[in-house]
All heavy atoms as a GROMACS GRO file, in nm:
protein
  598
    1MET      N    1   0.520   2.464  20.820
    1MET     CA    2   0.431   2.404  20.725
    1MET      C    3   0.384   2.269  20.780
    1MET      O    4   0.463   2.188  20.826
    1MET     CB    5   0.503   2.384  20.591
    1MET     CG    6   0.419   2.313  20.491
    1MET     SD    7   0.497   2.267  20.333
    1MET     CE    8   0.625   2.382  20.307
    2ARG      N    9   0.256   2.246  20.775
    2ARG     CA   10   0.198   2.121  20.822
    2ARG      C   11   0.190   2.023  20.705
    2ARG      O   12   0.148   2.059  20.596
    2ARG     CB   13   0.058   2.150  20.875
    2ARG     CG   14  -0.007   2.036  20.947
    2ARG     CD   15  -0.139   2.082  21.007
    2ARG     NE   16  -0.231   2.129  20.904
    2ARG     CZ   17  -0.327   2.054  20.849
    2ARG    NH1   18  -0.344   1.931  20.887
    2ARG    NH2   19  -0.406   2.102  20.757
    3LYS      N   20   0.231   1.897  20.728
    3LYS     CA   21   0.223   1.793  20.625
    3LYS      C   22   0.131   1.682  20.674
    3LYS      O   23   0.136   1.644  20.791
    3LYS     CB   24   0.360   1.733  20.596
    3LYS     CG   25   0.456   1.828  20.530
    3LYS     CD   26   0.580   1.760  20.479
    3LYS     CE   27   0.661   1.692  20.585
    3LYS     NZ   28   0.788   1.639  20.538
    4GLN      N   29   0.050   1.632  20.581
    4GLN     CA   30  -0.042   1.523  20.612
    4GLN      C   31  -0.029   1.417  20.504
    4GLN      O   32  -0.031   1.448  20.385
    4GLN     CB   33  -0.185   1.578  20.614
    4GLN     CG   34  -0.293   1.473  20.629
    4GLN     CD   35  -0.432   1.534  20.613
    4GLN    OE1   36  -0.449   1.655  20.608
    4GLN    NE2   37  -0.530   1.448  20.602
    5GLN      N   38  -0.017   1.292  20.544
    5GLN     CA   39  -0.007   1.183  20.448
    5GLN      C   40  -0.146   1.154  20.391
    5GLN      O   41  -0.245   1.151  20.464
    5GLN     CB   42   0.048   1.058  20.516
    5GLN     CG   43   0.080   0.948  20.420
    5GLN     CD   44   0.149   0.830  20.489
    5GLN    OE1   45   0.158   0.825  20.611
    5GLN    NE2   46   0.198   0.739  20.412
    6ILE      N   47  -0.152   1.133  20.260
    6ILE     CA   48  -0.277   1.097  20.192
    6ILE      C   49  -0.273   0.947  20.167
    6ILE      O   50  -0.175   0.895  20.113
    6ILE     CB   51  -0.292   1.171  20.058
    6ILE    CG1   52  -0.288   1.322  20.079
    6ILE    CG2   53  -0.420   1.129  19.987
    6ILE    CD1   54  -0.270   1.400  19.951
    7GLN      N   55  -0.382   0.879  20.204
    7GLN     CA   56  -0.386   0.735  20.187
    7GLN      C   57  -0.530   0.692  20.163
    7GLN      O   58  -0.621   0.734  20.235
    7GLN     CB   59  -0.331   0.666  20.311
    7GLN     CG   60  -0.308   0.520  20.293
    7GLN     CD   61  -0.229   0.463  20.411
    7GLN    OE1   62  -0.176   0.537  20.493
    7GLN    NE2   63  -0.221   0.334  20.418
    8THR      N   64  -0.553   0.609  20.060
    8THR     CA   65  -0.686   0.556  20.032
    8THR      C   66  -0.674   0.416  19.972
    8THR      O   67  -0.578   0.388  19.900
    8THR     CB   68  -0.765   0.649  19.937
    8THR    OG1   69  -0.894   0.590  19.913
    8THR    CG2   70  -0.694   0.669  19.805
    9GLY      N   71  -0.771   0.333  20.000
    9GLY     CA   72  -0.778   0.200  19.940
    9GLY      C   73  -0.835   0.204  19.799
    9GLY      O   74  -0.837   0.102  19.730
   10ARG      N   75  -0.880   0.321  19.754
   10ARG     CA   76  -0.935   0.334  19.618
   10ARG      C   77  -0.827   0.361  19.514
   10ARG      O   78  -0.856   0.388  19.398
   10ARG     CB   79  -1.039   0.444  19.614
   10ARG     CG   80  -1.163   0.408  19.698
   10ARG     CD   81  -1.258   0.522  19.701
   10ARG     NE   82  -1.180   0.638  19.747
   10ARG     CZ   83  -1.228   0.754  19.777
   10ARG    NH1   84  -1.356   0.777  19.767
   10ARG    NH2   85  -1.152   0.852  19.819
   11ALA      N   86  -0.701   0.358  19.557
   11ALA     CA   87  -0.585   0.369  19.468
   11ALA      C   88  -0.484   0.265  19.516
   11ALA      O   89  -0.487   0.225  19.632
   11ALA     CB   90  -0.525   0.510  19.474
   12PRO      N   91  -0.396   0.219  19.425
   12PRO     CA   92  -0.300   0.117  19.467
   12PRO      C   93  -0.208   0.167  19.577
   12PRO      O   94  -0.175   0.286  19.583
   12PRO     CB   95  -0.220   0.085  19.340
   12PRO     CG   96  -0.269   0.176  19.235
   12PRO     CD   97  -0.382   0.257  19.286
   13ALA      N   98  -0.169   0.078  19.664
   13ALA     CA   99  -0.076   0.112  19.772
   13ALA      C  100   0.058   0.153  19.714
   13ALA      O  101   0.098   0.106  19.607
   13ALA     CB  102  -0.059  -0.007  19.865
   14ALA      N  103   0.126   0.241  19.782
   14ALA     CA  104   0.260   0.281  19.740
   14ALA      C  105   0.356   0.164  19.760
   14ALA      O  106   0.345   0.090  19.857
   14ALA     CB  107   0.307   0.401  19.821
   15VAL      N  108   0.448   0.149  19.666
   15VAL     CA  109   0.547   0.041  19.673
   15VAL      C  110   0.676   0.098  19.733
   15VAL      O  111   0.722   0.203  19.691
   15VAL     CB  112   0.575  -0.016  19.533
   15VAL    CG1  113   0.681  -0.123  19.538
   15VAL    CG2  114   0.446  -0.070  19.472
   16GLY      N  115   0.731   0.030  19.830
   16GLY     CA  116   0.855   0.076  19.891
   16GLY      C  117   0.829   0.181  19.998
   16GLY      O  118   0.720   0.190  20.054
   17PRO      N  119   0.929   0.264  20.024
   17PRO     CA  120   0.920   0.362  20.134
   17PRO      C  121   0.852   0.492  20.092
   17PRO      O  122   0.896   0.600  20.128
   17PRO     CB  123   1.067   0.385  20.169
   17PRO     CG  124   1.137   0.372  20.038
   17PRO     CD  125   1.062   0.261  19.965
   18TYR      N  126   0.747   0.481  20.016
   18TYR     CA  127   0.677   0.599  19.963
   18TYR      C  128   0.538   0.607  20.024
   18TYR      O  129   0.488   0.513  20.081
   18TYR     CB  130   0.665   0.591  19.811
   18TYR     CG  131   0.797   0.571  19.741
   18TYR    CD1  132   0.833   0.447  19.692
   18TYR    CD2  133   0.886   0.676  19.727
   18TYR    CE1  134   0.955   0.427  19.629
   18TYR    CE2  135   1.008   0.659  19.664
   18TYR     CZ  136   1.042   0.533  19.616
   18TYR     OH  137   1.162   0.516  19.556
   19SER      N  138   0.475   0.721  20.006
   19SER     CA  139   0.335   0.736  20.043
   19SER      C  140   0.258   0.762  19.914
   19SER      O  141   0.316   0.801  19.813
   19SER     CB  142   0.316   0.850  20.142
   19SER     OG  143   0.356   0.972  20.083
   20GLN      N  144   0.127   0.743  19.919
   20GLN     CA  145   0.046   0.771  19.801
   20GLN      C  146   0.048   0.921  19.770
   20GLN      O  147   0.041   0.961  19.655
   20GLN     CB  148  -0.097   0.724  19.822
   20GLN     CG  149  -0.111   0.573  19.822
   20GLN     CD  150  -0.252   0.531  19.854
   20GLN    OE1  151  -0.310   0.575  19.954
   20GLN    NE2  152  -0.308   0.447  19.771
   21GLY      N  153   0.055   1.000  19.872
   21GLY     CA  154   0.059   1.144  19.851
   21GLY      C  155   0.082   1.218  19.981
   21GLY      O  156   0.070   1.162  20.090
   22ILE      N  157   0.116   1.344  19.968
   22ILE     CA  158   0.137   1.434  20.082
   22ILE      C  159   0.060   1.563  20.056
   22ILE      O  160   0.066   1.619  19.947
   22ILE     CB  161   0.287   1.468  20.101
   22ILE    CG1  162   0.369   1.343  20.132
   22ILE    CG2  163   0.306   1.575  20.209
   22ILE    CD1  164   0.341   1.281  20.268
   23LYS      N  165  -0.012   1.607  20.158
   23LYS     CA  166  -0.084   1.734  20.150
   23LYS      C  167  -0.019   1.830  20.247
   23LYS      O  168   0.005   1.797  20.363
   23LYS     CB  169  -0.231   1.712  20.188
   23LYS     CG  170  -0.314   1.838  20.184
   23LYS     CD  171  -0.459   1.807  20.219
   23LYS     CE  172  -0.542   1.934  20.214
   23LYS     NZ  173  -0.682   1.907  20.246
   24THR      N  174   0.013   1.949  20.197
   24THR     CA  175   0.063   2.056  20.283
   24THR      C  176  -0.052   2.154  20.304
   24THR      O  177  -0.165   2.129  20.264
   24THR     CB  178   0.184   2.127  20.221
   24THR    OG1  179   0.141   2.198  20.106
   24THR    CG2  180   0.294   2.029  20.185
   25ASP      N  181  -0.022   2.267  20.362
   25ASP     CA  182  -0.126   2.367  20.385
   25ASP      C  183  -0.195   2.409  20.256
   25ASP      O  184  -0.314   2.432  20.255
   25ASP     CB  185  -0.067   2.490  20.454
   25ASP     CG  186  -0.016   2.458  20.593
   25ASP    OD1  187  -0.074   2.370  20.660
   25ASP    OD2  188   0.084   2.518  20.635
   26GLN      N  189  -0.118   2.416  20.146
   26GLN     CA  190  -0.174   2.468  20.022
   26GLN      C  191  -0.152   2.378  19.900
   26GLN      O  192  -0.211   2.403  19.796
   26GLN     CB  193  -0.115   2.605  19.991
   26GLN     CG  194  -0.149   2.708  20.095
   26GLN     CD  195  -0.088   2.843  20.063
   26GLN    OE1  196  -0.039   2.866  19.954
   26GLN    NE2  197  -0.092   2.933  20.159
   27LEU      N  198  -0.069   2.276  19.910
   27LEU     CA  199  -0.036   2.194  19.794
   27LEU      C  200  -0.055   2.046  19.822
   27LEU      O  201  -0.046   2.002  19.937
   27LEU     CB  202   0.110   2.219  19.753
   27LEU     CG  203   0.147   2.361  19.713
   27LEU    CD1  204   0.298   2.373  19.696
   27LEU    CD2  205   0.075   2.400  19.585
   28ILE      N  206  -0.078   1.970  19.715
   28ILE     CA  207  -0.088   1.825  19.723
   28ILE      C  208   0.014   1.766  19.626
   28ILE      O  209   0.019   1.807  19.510
   28ILE     CB  210  -0.228   1.776  19.685
   28ILE    CG1  211  -0.331   1.834  19.782
   28ILE    CG2  212  -0.235   1.623  19.683
   28ILE    CD1  213  -0.475   1.813  19.738
   29PHE      N  214   0.094   1.674  19.674
   29PHE     CA  215   0.193   1.605  19.592
   29PHE      C  216   0.157   1.457  19.590
   29PHE      O  217   0.144   1.395  19.696
   29PHE     CB  218   0.334   1.623  19.650
   29PHE     CG  219   0.378   1.766  19.654
   29PHE    CD1  220   0.353   1.845  19.766
   29PHE    CD2  221   0.443   1.822  19.545
   29PHE    CE1  222   0.394   1.977  19.770
   29PHE    CE2  223   0.484   1.956  19.549
   29PHE     CZ  224   0.459   2.033  19.660
   30LEU      N  225   0.142   1.400  19.471
   30LEU     CA  226   0.111   1.259  19.458
   30LEU      C  227   0.232   1.185  19.404
   30LEU      O  228   0.304   1.236  19.319
   30LEU     CB  229  -0.008   1.238  19.363
   30LEU     CG  230  -0.137   1.309  19.403
   30LEU    CD1  231  -0.245   1.279  19.301
   30LEU    CD2  232  -0.181   1.267  19.542
   31SER      N  233   0.250   1.064  19.453
   31SER     CA  234   0.361   0.982  19.404
   31SER      C  235   0.327   0.930  19.265
   31SER      O  236   0.213   0.939  19.219
   31SER     CB  237   0.388   0.865  19.499
   31SER     OG  238   0.277   0.779  19.502
   32GLY      N  239   0.427   0.875  19.197
   32GLY     CA  240   0.405   0.820  19.063
   32GLY      C  241   0.294   0.717  19.063
   32GLY      O  242   0.287   0.632  19.150
   33GLN      N  243   0.207   0.727  18.968
   33GLN     CA  244   0.094   0.635  18.958
   33GLN      C  245   0.110   0.546  18.835
   33GLN      O  246   0.153   0.592  18.730
   33GLN     CB  247  -0.037   0.712  18.947
   33GLN     CG  248  -0.075   0.786  19.073
   33GLN     CD  249  -0.104   0.691  19.186
   33GLN    OE1  250  -0.177   0.594  19.174
   33GLN    NE2  251  -0.044   0.719  19.301
   34LEU      N  252   0.076   0.421  18.853
   34LEU     CA  253   0.073   0.326  18.742
   34LEU      C  254  -0.072   0.292  18.714
   34LEU      O  255  -0.161   0.322  18.793
   34LEU     CB  256   0.150   0.199  18.781
   34LEU     CG  257   0.297   0.216  18.816
   34LEU    CD1  258   0.354   0.086  18.869
   34LEU    CD2  259   0.374   0.262  18.695
   35GLY      N  260  -0.096   0.225  18.603
   35GLY     CA  261  -0.231   0.185  18.566
   35GLY      C  262  -0.275   0.060  18.639
   35GLY      O  263  -0.333  -0.031  18.579
   36ILE      N  264  -0.250   0.054  18.768
   36ILE     CA  265  -0.285  -0.062  18.849
   36ILE      C  266  -0.425  -0.046  18.906
   36ILE      O  267  -0.457   0.057  18.965
   36ILE     CB  268  -0.183  -0.084  18.962
   36ILE    CG1  269  -0.046  -0.116  18.902
   36ILE    CG2  270  -0.228  -0.193  19.058
   36ILE    CD1  271   0.066  -0.128  19.004
   37ASP      N  272  -0.507  -0.148  18.888
   37ASP     CA  273  -0.641  -0.150  18.945
   37ASP      C  274  -0.627  -0.187  19.093
   37ASP      O  275  -0.578  -0.294  19.125
   37ASP     CB  276  -0.724  -0.255  18.872
   37ASP     CG  277  -0.869  -0.262  18.920
   37ASP    OD1  278  -0.896  -0.223  19.036
   37ASP    OD2  279  -0.953  -0.308  18.842
   38PRO      N  280  -0.670  -0.099  19.184
   38PRO     CA  281  -0.653  -0.128  19.327
   38PRO      C  282  -0.733  -0.249  19.374
   38PRO      O  283  -0.700  -0.310  19.475
   38PRO     CB  284  -0.699   0.000  19.396
   38PRO     CG  285  -0.786   0.069  19.298
   38PRO     CD  286  -0.735   0.029  19.162
   39LYS      N  287  -0.836  -0.288  19.300
   39LYS     CA  288  -0.918  -0.404  19.338
   39LYS      C  289  -0.845  -0.535  19.311
   39LYS      O  290  -0.859  -0.631  19.385
   39LYS     CB  291  -1.051  -0.402  19.264
   39LYS     CG  292  -1.139  -0.286  19.302
   39LYS     CD  293  -1.264  -0.281  19.217
   39LYS     CE  294  -1.341  -0.154  19.246
   39LYS     NZ  295  -1.442  -0.127  19.146
   40THR      N  296  -0.766  -0.538  19.200
   40THR     CA  297  -0.699  -0.662  19.162
   40THR      C  298  -0.550  -0.660  19.192
   40THR      O  299  -0.488  -0.765  19.200
   40THR     CB  300  -0.717  -0.689  19.011
   40THR    OG1  301  -0.649  -0.586  18.937
   40THR    CG2  302  -0.863  -0.695  18.972
   41GLY      N  303  -0.492  -0.540  19.204
   41GLY     CA  304  -0.348  -0.527  19.224
   41GLY      C  305  -0.269  -0.552  19.097
   41GLY      O  306  -0.147  -0.566  19.100
   42LYS      N  307  -0.338  -0.556  18.982
   42LYS     CA  308  -0.272  -0.583  18.853
   42LYS      C  309  -0.294  -0.467  18.758
   42LYS      O  310  -0.388  -0.388  18.774
   42LYS     CB  311  -0.329  -0.710  18.791
   42LYS     CG  312  -0.303  -0.834  18.876
   42LYS     CD  313  -0.359  -0.956  18.810
   42LYS     CE  314  -0.331  -1.078  18.900
   42LYS     NZ  315  -0.378  -1.200  18.842
   43LEU      N  316  -0.204  -0.458  18.658
   43LEU     CA  317  -0.222  -0.356  18.555
   43LEU      C  318  -0.356  -0.374  18.487
   43LEU      O  319  -0.400  -0.488  18.461
   43LEU     CB  320  -0.111  -0.364  18.450
   43LEU     CG  321   0.022  -0.300  18.486
   43LEU    CD1  322   0.126  -0.330  18.379
   43LEU    CD2  323   0.008  -0.150  18.504
   44ALA      N  324  -0.422  -0.264  18.456
   44ALA     CA  325  -0.549  -0.269  18.385
   44ALA      C  326  -0.528  -0.338  18.251
   44ALA      O  327  -0.430  -0.312  18.182
   44ALA     CB  328  -0.604  -0.128  18.366
   45GLU      N  329  -0.620  -0.426  18.216
   45GLU     CA  330  -0.611  -0.497  18.089
   45GLU      C  331  -0.663  -0.411  17.976
   45GLU      O  332  -0.749  -0.327  17.996
   45GLU     CB  333  -0.690  -0.628  18.097
   45GLU     CG  334  -0.631  -0.726  18.196
   45GLU     CD  335  -0.704  -0.859  18.196
   45GLU    OE1  336  -0.780  -0.886  18.101
   45GLU    OE2  337  -0.684  -0.935  18.292
   46GLY      N  338  -0.610  -0.432  17.856
   46GLY     CA  339  -0.659  -0.360  17.739
   46GLY      C  340  -0.557  -0.266  17.678
   46GLY      O  341  -0.588  -0.195  17.584
   47GLY      N  342  -0.437  -0.262  17.733
   47GLY     CA  343  -0.332  -0.181  17.674
   47GLY      C  344  -0.318  -0.043  17.736
   47GLY      O  345  -0.373  -0.013  17.842
   48ALA      N  346  -0.243   0.040  17.665
   48ALA     CA  347  -0.205   0.172  17.716
   48ALA      C  348  -0.325   0.261  17.745
   48ALA      O  349  -0.325   0.333  17.846
   48ALA     CB  350  -0.111   0.240  17.618
   49ALA      N  351  -0.427   0.258  17.661
   49ALA     CA  352  -0.543   0.345  17.682
   49ALA      C  353  -0.614   0.311  17.812
   49ALA      O  354  -0.649   0.401  17.890
   49ALA     CB  355  -0.639   0.335  17.564
   50GLU      N  356  -0.635   0.183  17.838
   50GLU     CA  357  -0.703   0.142  17.961
   50GLU      C  358  -0.617   0.169  18.084
   50GLU      O  359  -0.668   0.207  18.190
   50GLU     CB  360  -0.743  -0.005  17.954
   50GLU     CG  361  -0.852  -0.032  17.852
   50GLU     CD  362  -0.977   0.052  17.873
   50GLU    OE1  363  -1.023   0.064  17.988
   50GLU    OE2  364  -1.027   0.108  17.774
   51GLN      N  365  -0.486   0.151  18.070
   51GLN     CA  366  -0.397   0.178  18.181
   51GLN      C  367  -0.394   0.328  18.211
   51GLN      O  368  -0.392   0.368  18.328
   51GLN     CB  369  -0.257   0.125  18.152
   51GLN     CG  370  -0.252  -0.027  18.152
   51GLN     CD  371  -0.119  -0.082  18.108
   51GLN    OE1  372  -0.020  -0.011  18.106
   51GLN    NE2  373  -0.117  -0.210  18.073
   52ALA      N  374  -0.397   0.412  18.108
   52ALA     CA  375  -0.400   0.557  18.129
   52ALA      C  376  -0.529   0.598  18.201
   52ALA      O  377  -0.527   0.681  18.292
   52ALA     CB  378  -0.388   0.630  17.996
   53LYS      N  379  -0.642   0.539  18.162
   53LYS     CA  380  -0.769   0.567  18.230
   53LYS      C  381  -0.759   0.530  18.378
   53LYS      O  382  -0.808   0.602  18.464
   53LYS     CB  383  -0.884   0.491  18.164
   53LYS     CG  384  -0.924   0.545  18.030
   53LYS     CD  385  -1.035   0.460  17.971
   53LYS     CE  386  -1.064   0.501  17.828
   53LYS     NZ  387  -1.167   0.414  17.766
   54GLN      N  388  -0.695   0.417  18.405
   54GLN     CA  389  -0.681   0.372  18.544
   54GLN      C  390  -0.591   0.466  18.624
   54GLN      O  391  -0.618   0.496  18.740
   54GLN     CB  392  -0.626   0.229  18.550
   54GLN     CG  393  -0.622   0.171  18.690
   54GLN     CD  394  -0.760   0.158  18.750
   54GLN    OE1  395  -0.848   0.093  18.694
   54GLN    NE2  396  -0.782   0.220  18.867
   55VAL      N  397  -0.485   0.515  18.560
   55VAL     CA  398  -0.396   0.611  18.628
   55VAL      C  399  -0.477   0.732  18.672
   55VAL      O  400  -0.468   0.777  18.787
   55VAL     CB  401  -0.280   0.655  18.535
   55VAL    CG1  402  -0.210   0.778  18.590
   55VAL    CG2  403  -0.181   0.543  18.515
   56PHE      N  404  -0.558   0.787  18.582
   56PHE     CA  405  -0.634   0.907  18.617
   56PHE      C  406  -0.745   0.877  18.718
   56PHE      O  407  -0.778   0.962  18.800
   56PHE     CB  408  -0.686   0.978  18.492
   56PHE     CG  409  -0.576   1.049  18.420
   56PHE    CD1  410  -0.521   0.996  18.304
   56PHE    CD2  411  -0.523   1.166  18.470
   56PHE    CE1  412  -0.416   1.060  18.240
   56PHE    CE2  413  -0.418   1.232  18.406
   56PHE     CZ  414  -0.365   1.178  18.291
   57ALA      N  415  -0.799   0.756  18.717
   57ALA     CA  416  -0.895   0.717  18.821
   57ALA      C  417  -0.824   0.712  18.956
   57ALA      O  418  -0.880   0.757  19.058
   57ALA     CB  419  -0.957   0.582  18.788
   58ASN      N  420  -0.703   0.659  18.959
   58ASN     CA  421  -0.625   0.654  19.084
   58ASN      C  422  -0.593   0.794  19.134
   58ASN      O  423  -0.606   0.822  19.253
   58ASN     CB  424  -0.496   0.574  19.063
   58ASN     CG  425  -0.520   0.428  19.029
   58ASN    OD1  426  -0.629   0.376  19.050
   58ASN    ND2  427  -0.419   0.363  18.973
   59ILE      N  428  -0.551   0.880  19.044
   59ILE     CA  429  -0.520   1.018  19.082
   59ILE      C  430  -0.646   1.086  19.136
   59ILE      O  431  -0.642   1.155  19.238
   59ILE     CB  432  -0.461   1.097  18.962
   59ILE    CG1  433  -0.320   1.045  18.931
   59ILE    CG2  434  -0.460   1.247  18.989
   59ILE    CD1  435  -0.262   1.097  18.801
   60GLY      N  436  -0.758   1.066  19.069
   60GLY     CA  437  -0.884   1.126  19.114
   60GLY      C  438  -0.922   1.079  19.254
   60GLY      O  439  -0.968   1.158  19.337
   61ALA      N  440  -0.901   0.950  19.283
   61ALA     CA  441  -0.933   0.896  19.415
   61ALA      C  442  -0.845   0.959  19.523
   61ALA      O  443  -0.892   0.992  19.632
   61ALA     CB  444  -0.916   0.744  19.415
   62LEU      N  445  -0.717   0.977  19.492
   62LEU     CA  446  -0.626   1.039  19.589
   62LEU      C  447  -0.660   1.186  19.611
   62LEU      O  448  -0.658   1.234  19.724
   62LEU     CB  449  -0.481   1.023  19.542
   62LEU     CG  450  -0.427   0.881  19.554
   62LEU    CD1  451  -0.300   0.865  19.472
   62LEU    CD2  452  -0.401   0.846  19.699
   63LEU      N  453  -0.690   1.256  19.504
   63LEU     CA  454  -0.728   1.397  19.518
   63LEU      C  455  -0.856   1.410  19.599
   63LEU      O  456  -0.867   1.499  19.685
   63LEU     CB  457  -0.743   1.462  19.381
   63LEU     CG  458  -0.614   1.483  19.303
   63LEU    CD1  459  -0.646   1.530  19.161
   63LEU    CD2  460  -0.523   1.582  19.373
   64LYS      N  461  -0.952   1.323  19.574
   64LYS     CA  462  -1.077   1.327  19.651
   64LYS      C  463  -1.050   1.303  19.799
   64LYS      O  464  -1.105   1.371  19.885
   64LYS     CB  465  -1.175   1.223  19.597
   64LYS     CG  466  -1.309   1.227  19.665
   64LYS     CD  467  -1.406   1.129  19.601
   64LYS     CE  468  -1.541   1.139  19.672
   64LYS     NZ  469  -1.639   1.047  19.613
   65GLU      N  470  -0.964   1.207  19.828
   65GLU     CA  471  -0.928   1.178  19.968
   65GLU      C  472  -0.866   1.302  20.035
   65GLU      O  473  -0.883   1.324  20.154
   65GLU     CB  474  -0.830   1.061  19.974
   65GLU     CG  475  -0.795   1.015  20.112
   65GLU     CD  476  -0.910   0.949  20.186
   65GLU    OE1  477  -1.003   0.897  20.123
   65GLU    OE2  478  -0.907   0.951  20.311
   66ALA      N  479  -0.794   1.382  19.955
   66ALA     CA  480  -0.728   1.502  20.007
   66ALA      C  481  -0.820   1.623  20.008
   66ALA      O  482  -0.779   1.732  20.046
   66ALA     CB  483  -0.604   1.532  19.924
   67GLY      N  484  -0.946   1.605  19.962
   67GLY     CA  485  -1.040   1.716  19.961
   67GLY      C  486  -1.027   1.805  19.840
   67GLY      O  487  -1.062   1.922  19.844
   68SER      N  488  -0.977   1.749  19.731
   68SER     CA  489  -0.956   1.828  19.609
   68SER      C  490  -1.011   1.751  19.490
   68SER      O  491  -1.088   1.658  19.505
   68SER     CB  492  -0.806   1.856  19.592
   68SER     OG  493  -0.785   1.950  19.488
   69GLY      N  494  -0.972   1.792  19.371
   69GLY     CA  495  -1.018   1.727  19.249
   69GLY      C  496  -0.932   1.764  19.130
   69GLY      O  497  -0.842   1.849  19.140
   70MET      N  498  -0.959   1.702  19.017
   70MET     CA  499  -0.882   1.725  18.895
   70MET      C  500  -0.882   1.871  18.850
   70MET      O  501  -0.786   1.917  18.789
   70MET     CB  502  -0.936   1.638  18.780
   70MET     CG  503  -0.914   1.492  18.799
   70MET     SD  504  -0.742   1.450  18.776
   70MET     CE  505  -0.758   1.275  18.748
   71GLU      N  506  -0.988   1.943  18.884
   71GLU     CA  507  -0.996   2.083  18.840
   71GLU      C  508  -0.889   2.170  18.904
   71GLU      O  509  -0.864   2.282  18.858
   71GLU     CB  510  -1.136   2.140  18.872
   71GLU     CG  511  -1.166   2.156  19.019
   71GLU     CD  512  -1.215   2.029  19.089
   71GLU    OE1  513  -1.219   1.920  19.028
   71GLU    OE2  514  -1.249   2.039  19.209
   72ASN      N  515  -0.822   2.120  19.007
   72ASN     CA  516  -0.718   2.198  19.075
   72ASN      C  517  -0.577   2.154  19.039
   72ASN      O  518  -0.481   2.208  19.094
   72ASN     CB  519  -0.738   2.186  19.226
   72ASN     CG  520  -0.867   2.252  19.270
   72ASN    OD1  521  -0.899   2.362  19.228
   72ASN    ND2  522  -0.943   2.183  19.351
   73VAL      N  523  -0.562   2.059  18.948
   73VAL     CA  524  -0.429   2.012  18.908
   73VAL      C  525  -0.357   2.123  18.832
   73VAL      O  526  -0.411   2.182  18.739
   73VAL     CB  527  -0.438   1.884  18.823
   73VAL    CG1  528  -0.301   1.846  18.767
   73VAL    CG2  529  -0.493   1.769  18.906
   74VAL      N  530  -0.235   2.151  18.873
   74VAL     CA  531  -0.153   2.254  18.810
   74VAL      C  532  -0.052   2.192  18.715
   74VAL      O  533  -0.027   2.245  18.608
   74VAL     CB  534  -0.080   2.339  18.917
   74VAL    CG1  535   0.016   2.438  18.853
   74VAL    CG2  536  -0.181   2.410  19.005
   75LYS      N  537   0.004   2.078  18.751
   75LYS     CA  538   0.110   2.016  18.670
   75LYS      C  539   0.104   1.866  18.682
   75LYS      O  540   0.081   1.812  18.790
   75LYS     CB  541   0.248   2.064  18.715
   75LYS     CG  542   0.362   2.005  18.635
   75LYS     CD  543   0.496   2.047  18.694
   75LYS     CE  544   0.613   1.998  18.613
   75LYS     NZ  545   0.624   1.854  18.604
   76ALA      N  546   0.122   1.800  18.571
   76ALA     CA  547   0.134   1.654  18.569
   76ALA      C  548   0.244   1.616  18.471
   76ALA      O  549   0.259   1.678  18.366
   76ALA     CB  550   0.002   1.590  18.526
   77THR      N  551   0.322   1.516  18.507
   77THR     CA  552   0.428   1.467  18.419
   77THR      C  553   0.393   1.322  18.386
   77THR      O  554   0.364   1.243  18.474
   77THR     CB  555   0.564   1.473  18.488
   77THR    OG1  556   0.589   1.609  18.526
   77THR    CG2  557   0.675   1.424  18.396
   78VAL      N  558   0.398   1.289  18.256
   78VAL     CA  559   0.362   1.155  18.211
   78VAL      C  560   0.484   1.093  18.144
   78VAL      O  561   0.544   1.153  18.055
   78VAL     CB  562   0.244   1.159  18.112
   78VAL    CG1  563   0.209   1.020  18.061
   78VAL    CG2  564   0.123   1.225  18.178
   79PHE      N  565   0.520   0.973  18.188
   79PHE     CA  566   0.628   0.898  18.126
   79PHE      C  567   0.568   0.778  18.056
   79PHE      O  568   0.490   0.703  18.115
   79PHE     CB  569   0.728   0.849  18.231
   79PHE     CG  570   0.802   0.961  18.300
   79PHE    CD1  571   0.764   1.004  18.426
   79PHE    CD2  572   0.910   1.022  18.239
   79PHE    CE1  573   0.831   1.105  18.488
   79PHE    CE2  574   0.978   1.124  18.301
   79PHE     CZ  575   0.938   1.168  18.426
   80LEU      N  576   0.602   0.759  17.929
   80LEU     CA  577   0.554   0.646  17.852
   80LEU      C  578   0.671   0.559  17.810
   80LEU      O  579   0.780   0.609  17.784
   80LEU     CB  580   0.482   0.694  17.725
   80LEU     CG  581   0.358   0.783  17.746
   80LEU    CD1  582   0.308   0.834  17.612
   80LEU    CD2  583   0.249   0.708  17.820
   81THR      N  584   0.647   0.431  17.802
   81THR     CA  585   0.750   0.338  17.754
   81THR      C  586   0.680   0.229  17.675
   81THR      O  587   0.562   0.203  17.693
   81THR     CB  588   0.831   0.280  17.870
   81THR    OG1  589   0.934   0.198  17.819
   81THR    CG2  590   0.746   0.202  17.967
   82ASP      N  591   0.752   0.167  17.583
   82ASP     CA  592   0.691   0.055  17.512
   82ASP      C  593   0.774  -0.069  17.527
   82ASP      O  594   0.882  -0.069  17.580
   82ASP     CB  595   0.668   0.087  17.364
   82ASP     CG  596   0.796   0.099  17.284
   82ASP    OD1  597   0.900   0.044  17.325
   82ASP    OD2  598   0.791   0.162  17.178
   0.00000   0.00000   0.00000
């Protein structure tokens, strides 16, 4: 199986020893995404709704970099905290 690292400046950089994502021959795995705006490096302002929008924008950017899109997502896990 061939693995390729996914990396784009249109999503926040991975923190620690992680990559933004990995693409195999048939699957794409993305690391945990936060509502961080890659332009500012800070959480999106406006609360949970704006941060959730930013998360999906980040995911979309990574999928696009990998040659895919949201229409191909099979599973997503969302963790919320207050």
